C-alpha positions in Angstrom: 228.1 -52.5 -167.1 226.6 -52.4 -163.6 223.4 -52.5 -161.7 222.8 -49.5 -159.4 220.4 -48.9 -156.5 217.4 -46.8 -157.2 218.1 -45.0 -153.9 221.4 -43.2 -153.9 222.9 -44.9 -157.0 225.0 -47.3 -155.0 226.6 -50.0 -157.2 225.0 -53.4 -156.4 226.4 -55.6 -159.2 229.2 -55.2 -161.7 229.7 -57.4 -164.7 233.4 -58.4 -165.2 235.2 -59.4 -168.4 236.4 -63.0 -169.0 238.3 -64.8 -167.7 236.4 -64.4 -164.4 239.2 -66.4 -162.7 241.4 -63.3 -162.9 239.0 -61.7 -160.4 239.2 -64.5 -157.8 241.2 -64.1 -154.6 244.7 -65.8 -154.8 244.6 -69.3 -153.3 240.9 -69.5 -153.0 238.9 -72.7 -153.0 236.6 -72.8 -156.0 233.5 -75.0 -155.7 230.8 -75.4 -158.4 227.3 -76.7 -157.4 225.3 -78.5 -160.0 222.6 -81.2 -160.0 224.6 -83.0 -162.7 227.8 -83.1 -160.7 227.2 -86.6 -159.6 226.2 -88.2 -156.3 224.5 -85.9 -153.8 226.8 -84.7 -151.0 225.7 -83.4 -147.6 227.2 -80.0 -147.8 227.1 -79.5 -144.1 229.6 -82.4 -143.7 231.7 -81.0 -146.5 231.7 -77.5 -145.0 233.3 -78.9 -141.8 236.4 -79.6 -143.8 236.7 -76.0 -145.0 239.2 -73.8 -143.2 237.3 -70.7 -142.0 240.2 -68.4 -143.0 240.3 -69.8 -146.6 238.6 -67.6 -149.2 235.8 -69.3 -151.2 234.4 -68.8 -154.6 231.0 -70.5 -154.9 229.6 -71.1 -158.4 225.9 -72.1 -158.4 224.5 -73.7 -161.5 220.7 -73.5 -161.0 219.9 -73.1 -164.7 216.8 -73.9 -166.6 218.8 -75.0 -169.7 222.4 -76.1 -170.0 225.0 -77.0 -167.4 227.3 -74.7 -165.5 230.0 -77.3 -165.6 230.1 -77.0 -169.4 230.2 -73.2 -169.2 233.3 -72.9 -166.9 236.7 -74.1 -167.8 238.4 -77.0 -166.0 241.2 -74.7 -164.7 238.6 -72.6 -162.8 237.3 -75.5 -160.6 238.7 -77.2 -157.5 235.7 -79.4 -157.0 232.1 -79.8 -158.2 229.3 -80.9 -155.9 225.6 -81.9 -156.1 223.8 -81.0 -152.8 220.5 -82.7 -153.7 219.2 -85.7 -155.5 216.7 -83.3 -157.1 217.2 -80.1 -159.2 216.9 -77.1 -157.0 216.1 -73.5 -157.7 219.0 -71.0 -157.3 217.4 -69.6 -154.2 217.0 -73.0 -152.5 220.6 -74.1 -153.4 222.1 -70.9 -152.1 220.0 -71.1 -148.9 221.4 -74.6 -148.3 225.0 -73.6 -149.0 225.0 -70.5 -146.9 223.1 -72.2 -144.1 225.8 -74.8 -143.9 228.6 -72.2 -144.0 226.8 -70.2 -141.3 226.6 -73.3 -139.0 230.3 -74.0 -139.7 231.3 -70.5 -138.7 228.9 -70.3 -135.8 226.9 -67.4 -137.2 223.6 -67.2 -135.3 
């Protein structure tokens, strides 16, 4: 199953079968973000420790019901972080995460 563009039929999103970890790059750092992960971490400081050449898999758990940490297996995660003392929408969480990574990589 996939989602295609209305203009030209370009594939925008493809659903993959479980386990999703079989689709991750080899040797990647896997980070899950969830409000329930514990104490809030300044992700900008955390991003400074990430090697720019290291592949990343970011799992964002901005869900109305449930917990992303319960949905993914322990073998999938390297670390889990909370980036706010408050629950954030997925858009806000992704904006914070990508903004920190852009600053880390010097993207203007």
